[in-house]
C-alpha positions as a LaTeX table, in Angstrom:
\begin{tabular}{lrrr}
\hline
Residue & $x$ (\AA) & $y$ (\AA) & $z$ (\AA) \\
\hline
Met1 & 2.30 & 30.96 & $-37.37$ \\
Phe2 & $-1.06$ & 30.55 & $-39.44$ \\
Gly3 & $-2.01$ & 27.74 & $-36.02$ \\
Ile4 & 0.62 & 25.68 & $-36.48$ \\
Arg5 & 2.73 & 23.89 & $-34.42$ \\
Tyr6 & 5.16 & 21.90 & $-33.38$ \\
Leu7 & 5.10 & 19.51 & $-30.43$ \\
Lys8 & 7.76 & 16.76 & $-29.15$ \\
Ala9 & 7.52 & 14.38 & $-26.75$ \\
Asp10 & 9.60 & 12.78 & $-24.37$ \\
Pro11 & 10.36 & 8.82 & $-24.70$ \\
Thr12 & 7.93 & 8.62 & $-21.44$ \\
Arg13 & 5.26 & 9.79 & $-23.09$ \\
Tyr14 & 2.69 & 8.36 & $-25.60$ \\
Val15 & 1.53 & 10.90 & $-28.15$ \\
Ile16 & $-1.61$ & 10.12 & $-30.12$ \\
His17 & $-2.50$ & 12.75 & $-33.25$ \\
Tyr18 & $-5.55$ & 13.24 & $-34.48$ \\
His19 & $-5.82$ & 15.57 & $-37.89$ \\
Asn20 & $-10.19$ & 16.06 & $-37.81$ \\
Gly21 & $-11.30$ & 12.88 & $-36.98$ \\
Arg22 & $-8.34$ & 10.74 & $-38.08$ \\
Leu23 & $-5.33$ & 9.31 & $-36.62$ \\
Arg24 & $-2.05$ & 10.90 & $-37.61$ \\
His25 & 0.61 & 10.20 & $-35.01$ \\
Ala26 & 1.04 & 7.16 & $-32.74$ \\
Gly27 & 3.58 & 6.47 & $-30.30$ \\
Ala28 & 6.47 & 7.76 & $-27.70$ \\
Gly29 & 8.11 & 10.72 & $-27.86$ \\
Leu30 & 7.52 & 11.49 & $-31.67$ \\
Ala31 & 8.06 & 15.27 & $-32.97$ \\
Phe32 & 5.94 & 17.02 & $-35.52$ \\
Phe33 & 4.35 & 19.30 & $-37.29$ \\
Tyr34 & 0.72 & 19.98 & $-36.84$ \\
Tyr35 & $-2.62$ & 22.55 & $-37.70$ \\
Arg36 & $-4.27$ & 23.57 & $-34.60$ \\
Pro37 & $-7.56$ & 24.76 & $-35.01$ \\
Ser38 & $-8.47$ & 20.56 & $-36.65$ \\
Ser39 & $-5.85$ & 18.88 & $-34.71$ \\
Ser40 & $-6.47$ & 16.74 & $-31.32$ \\
Ile41 & $-3.71$ & 15.26 & $-29.42$ \\
Ala42 & $-3.75$ & 13.03 & $-27.45$ \\
Ala43 & $-0.29$ & 12.74 & $-24.68$ \\
Val44 & $-0.36$ & 9.25 & $-21.86$ \\
Pro45 & 2.37 & 8.81 & $-19.30$ \\
Leu46 & 4.47 & 5.82 & $-19.84$ \\
Thr47 & 6.63 & 5.76 & $-16.93$ \\
Ser48 & 5.61 & 4.59 & $-13.47$ \\
Ala49 & 3.51 & 6.62 & $-10.81$ \\
Asp50 & 3.90 & 5.80 & $-6.70$ \\
Val51 & 0.48 & 6.80 & $-5.29$ \\
Pro52 & 0.77 & 6.88 & $-1.57$ \\
Phe53 & $-2.52$ & 5.98 & $-0.31$ \\
Ile54 & $-4.12$ & 6.48 & 3.66 \\
Phe55 & $-7.57$ & 4.87 & 4.63 \\
Asn56 & $-9.57$ & 3.45 & 7.45 \\
Glu57 & $-11.45$ & 0.02 & 7.52 \\
Phe58 & $-12.83$ & $-1.96$ & 10.49 \\
Ser59 & $-10.88$ & $-5.63$ & 11.88 \\
Ala60 & $-13.10$ & $-8.35$ & 12.60 \\
Asp61 & $-14.42$ & $-7.33$ & 15.95 \\
Phe62 & $-15.09$ & $-3.82$ & 14.51 \\
Gln63 & $-12.14$ & $-2.31$ & 15.74 \\
Pro64 & $-11.49$ & 1.12 & 14.26 \\
Leu65 & $-7.82$ & 0.36 & 11.78 \\
Thr66 & $-6.14$ & 2.82 & 9.47 \\
Val67 & $-4.82$ & 2.03 & 6.59 \\
Gln68 & $-1.26$ & 3.17 & 5.16 \\
Gly69 & 0.61 & 2.70 & 1.93 \\
Gln70 & 2.00 & 2.56 & $-1.67$ \\
Leu71 & 0.68 & 1.59 & $-4.41$ \\
Thr72 & 2.84 & 1.66 & $-8.23$ \\
Tyr73 & 1.90 & 1.09 & $-11.17$ \\
Arg74 & 2.58 & 2.14 & $-15.02$ \\
Val75 & $-0.39$ & 2.31 & $-18.34$ \\
Gln76 & 1.07 & $-0.94$ & $-20.76$ \\
Asp77 & $-0.88$ & 0.25 & $-22.90$ \\
Pro78 & $-1.80$ & 3.55 & $-23.70$ \\
Glu79 & $-4.30$ & 3.70 & $-26.39$ \\
Arg80 & $-6.56$ & 1.60 & $-24.56$ \\
Leu81 & $-6.80$ & 4.08 & $-21.72$ \\
Ala82 & $-7.01$ & 7.10 & $-24.35$ \\
Gly83 & $-9.54$ & 5.67 & $-25.78$ \\
Leu84 & $-11.36$ & 5.18 & $-21.81$ \\
Leu85 & $-10.11$ & 8.28 & $-19.40$ \\
Asp86 & $-9.65$ & 11.55 & $-22.17$ \\
Tyr87 & $-5.48$ & 12.11 & $-22.01$ \\
Thr88 & $-6.47$ & 15.37 & $-24.72$ \\
Ile89 & $-3.56$ & 18.21 & $-23.97$ \\
Arg90 & $-3.86$ & 21.42 & $-24.60$ \\
Asp91 & $-1.13$ & 23.72 & $-25.17$ \\
Arg92 & 1.33 & 21.88 & $-23.48$ \\
Met93 & 1.96 & 17.85 & $-22.61$ \\
Asp94 & 1.45 & 18.49 & $-18.81$ \\
Glu95 & $-2.27$ & 20.84 & $-19.27$ \\
Tyr96 & $-4.99$ & 18.64 & $-19.88$ \\
Val97 & $-8.15$ & 18.87 & $-20.76$ \\
Ser98 & $-9.67$ & 17.06 & $-18.20$ \\
Asp99 & $-9.07$ & 15.71 & $-15.05$ \\
Asp100 & $-9.29$ & 12.38 & $-16.28$ \\
Pro101 & $-5.40$ & 12.16 & $-15.52$ \\
Gln102 & $-5.53$ & 13.07 & $-11.90$ \\
Asn103 & $-7.87$ & 10.33 & $-11.12$ \\
Leu104 & $-7.03$ & 7.80 & $-12.73$ \\
Ala105 & $-5.23$ & 7.33 & $-9.53$ \\
Gln106 & $-7.78$ & 7.25 & $-7.53$ \\
Arg107 & $-9.31$ & 4.83 & $-8.78$ \\
Leu108 & $-6.77$ & 2.64 & $-8.42$ \\
Ile109 & $-7.09$ & 3.32 & $-4.62$ \\
Gln110 & $-10.80$ & 2.82 & $-4.52$ \\
Val111 & $-9.97$ & $-0.85$ & $-5.86$ \\
Val112 & $-6.98$ & $-0.94$ & $-4.04$ \\
Gln113 & $-9.20$ & $-0.24$ & $-0.18$ \\
Val114 & $-12.37$ & $-2.54$ & $-2.30$ \\
Leu115 & $-9.95$ & $-5.92$ & $-1.42$ \\
Thr116 & $-8.23$ & $-4.63$ & 1.68 \\
Arg117 & $-11.73$ & $-3.91$ & 3.31 \\
Ala118 & $-12.50$ & $-7.69$ & 1.95 \\
Arg119 & $-9.02$ & $-8.83$ & 3.49 \\
Leu120 & $-9.38$ & $-7.22$ & 7.89 \\
Gln121 & $-12.53$ & $-8.01$ & 7.74 \\
Glu122 & $-11.55$ & $-11.55$ & 8.79 \\
Leu123 & $-9.47$ & $-11.20$ & 10.87 \\
Pro124 & $-9.23$ & $-10.22$ & 14.30 \\
Leu125 & $-7.35$ & $-7.07$ & 15.08 \\
Arg126 & $-4.69$ & $-8.57$ & 17.63 \\
Ala127 & $-3.54$ & $-10.02$ & 13.98 \\
Ala128 & $-5.16$ & $-7.37$ & 11.96 \\
Ile129 & $-2.05$ & $-4.61$ & 13.17 \\
His130 & 0.42 & $-7.62$ & 12.40 \\
Ala131 & $-0.66$ & $-9.09$ & 8.45 \\
Ser132 & 0.77 & $-5.63$ & 6.67 \\
Asp133 & 3.09 & $-7.88$ & 4.87 \\
Glu134 & $-0.03$ & $-10.97$ & 4.46 \\
Val135 & $-2.76$ & $-8.61$ & 3.58 \\
Ser136 & $-0.39$ & $-6.38$ & 0.93 \\
Ala137 & 1.14 & $-9.59$ & $-1.10$ \\
Gly138 & $-2.86$ & $-10.72$ & $-0.96$ \\
Val139 & $-4.11$ & $-8.09$ & $-2.46$ \\
Leu140 & $-1.48$ & $-7.61$ & $-5.23$ \\
Gly141 & $-2.39$ & $-11.39$ & $-6.46$ \\
Gln142 & $-5.65$ & $-9.66$ & $-7.08$ \\
Leu143 & $-4.64$ & $-6.91$ & $-8.35$ \\
Gln144 & $-1.98$ & $-8.26$ & $-11.47$ \\
Ala145 & $-4.91$ & $-10.52$ & $-11.81$ \\
Ser146 & $-8.51$ & $-8.41$ & $-12.07$ \\
Asp147 & $-9.43$ & $-8.30$ & $-15.26$ \\
Gly148 & $-10.47$ & $-4.17$ & $-15.07$ \\
Phe149 & $-6.74$ & $-3.09$ & $-14.46$ \\
Lys150 & $-6.15$ & $-4.98$ & $-17.55$ \\
Thr151 & $-9.24$ & $-2.96$ & $-19.36$ \\
Leu152 & $-7.94$ & $-0.16$ & $-18.64$ \\
Gly153 & $-4.85$ & $-0.45$ & $-20.04$ \\
Val154 & $-3.05$ & $-0.49$ & $-16.98$ \\
Ala155 & $-0.36$ & $-2.70$ & $-15.01$ \\
Val156 & 0.36 & $-2.85$ & $-11.20$ \\
Leu157 & 4.05 & $-3.31$ & $-10.19$ \\
Gln158 & 3.52 & $-3.15$ & $-6.70$ \\
Leu159 & 1.64 & $-2.75$ & $-3.99$ \\
Ala160 & 3.48 & $-2.27$ & $-0.09$ \\
Ile161 & 1.79 & $-1.49$ & 2.65 \\
Gln162 & 3.60 & $-0.57$ & 5.86 \\
Ala163 & 1.36 & $-0.03$ & 8.56 \\
Ile164 & $-2.85$ & $-1.20$ & 9.50 \\
Arg165 & $-2.86$ & 0.79 & 13.21 \\
Pro166 & $-5.75$ & 1.08 & 15.88 \\
Thr167 & $-7.00$ & 3.81 & 17.02 \\
Pro168 & $-4.44$ & 5.62 & 19.12 \\
Glu169 & $-7.11$ & 4.97 & 22.28 \\
Val170 & $-6.86$ & 0.78 & 21.61 \\
Ala171 & $-3.13$ & 1.16 & 21.07 \\
Arg172 & $-2.81$ & 2.24 & 24.72 \\
Ala173 & $-5.23$ & 0.01 & 25.63 \\
Leu174 & $-2.83$ & $-2.88$ & 23.37 \\
Glu175 & 0.43 & $-1.57$ & 24.85 \\
Ala176 & $-0.52$ & $-1.39$ & 29.02 \\
Glu177 & $-1.73$ & $-4.48$ & 28.92 \\
Thr178 & 1.01 & $-6.08$ & 27.41 \\
Arg179 & 3.07 & $-4.76$ & 29.84 \\
Glu180 & 1.16 & $-5.53$ & 32.41 \\
Gly181 & 1.91 & $-9.32$ & 30.70 \\
Leu182 & 5.28 & $-8.52$ & 31.04 \\
Leu183 & 5.60 & $-6.79$ & 34.30 \\
Arg184 & 3.27 & $-10.63$ & 36.03 \\
Gln185 & 6.15 & $-12.53$ & 33.97 \\
Ala186 & 8.65 & $-10.19$ & 35.87 \\
Asp187 & 7.39 & $-10.94$ & 39.01 \\
Gln188 & 6.80 & $-14.36$ & 38.46 \\
Ala189 & 10.66 & $-14.80$ & 38.17 \\
Thr190 & 11.64 & $-12.77$ & 41.15 \\
Tyr191 & 9.01 & $-15.23$ & 43.08 \\
Asp192 & 9.96 & $-18.29$ & 41.33 \\
Arg193 & 14.50 & $-17.39$ & 41.91 \\
Arg194 & 13.13 & $-17.05$ & 45.37 \\
Asn195 & 11.35 & $-19.81$ & 45.62 \\
Ala196 & 14.62 & $-21.28$ & 44.53 \\
Ala197 & 17.10 & $-19.36$ & 46.90 \\
Val198 & 14.70 & $-20.53$ & 49.56 \\
Glu199 & 14.64 & $-24.53$ & 48.17 \\
Gln200 & 18.43 & $-24.37$ & 48.28 \\
Glu201 & 18.83 & $-22.96$ & 51.87 \\
Arg202 & 16.64 & $-25.05$ & 53.19 \\
Arg203 & 18.93 & $-27.90$ & 51.35 \\
Ile204 & 22.44 & $-26.34$ & 52.84 \\
Arg205 & 20.68 & $-26.90$ & 56.00 \\
Glu206 & 19.60 & $-29.77$ & 56.20 \\
Asn207 & 23.01 & $-31.19$ & 54.96 \\
Glu208 & 24.58 & $-29.19$ & 58.10 \\
Leu209 & 22.57 & $-31.03$ & 60.85 \\
Ser210 & 22.42 & $-33.94$ & 58.91 \\
Thr211 & 26.83 & $-33.99$ & 58.90 \\
Glu212 & 25.89 & $-32.82$ & 62.80 \\
Ile213 & 23.89 & $-35.36$ & 63.59 \\
Ala214 & 26.91 & $-37.55$ & 62.27 \\
Val215 & 29.95 & $-36.31$ & 63.61 \\
Glu216 & 28.11 & $-36.21$ & 67.64 \\
\hline
\end{tabular}
């Protein structure tokens, strides 16, 4: 009524309320009345967020790769983030006036992609497809030390690269090569067993012949 409204935020929301350009409230889980026509309210989520990603890159030997994983982050400095991106809400907590809150995750994934690309371009195909843990650990360390993330007020909690895969055609070629190698090893093992059996039979025969000669 008469533009006066009531706002009650969850403990996982950091609310910043400006009235006529002056800061009136700032904190998590606040509840207050405000005058809508002259108020501006920003609400920044404080919970950790999981962002899945998938993108394409190349190995050091110019082979295409698909990288799939998940980034986990949380807002560490909500006032700093709200000063850089527009988290102003309309009438509901989850209704923002701009796309900045949705675009934040994409910005973070772009940084992950750039750092992942730099590492994959140092690895040949065979090494790259087995380097998920190594690449994720290295990129995570760079993200946590990044000044850009600290400037945003965001902290990276975890980075998990679940798979680094070649194209289906290259995967089939690698499988075929591995399979042929295993078949060759199996054939060699069979050949070795046959040779061992023949050699054993020859020794037995020689012993029998020696025994016959000795008896005669």
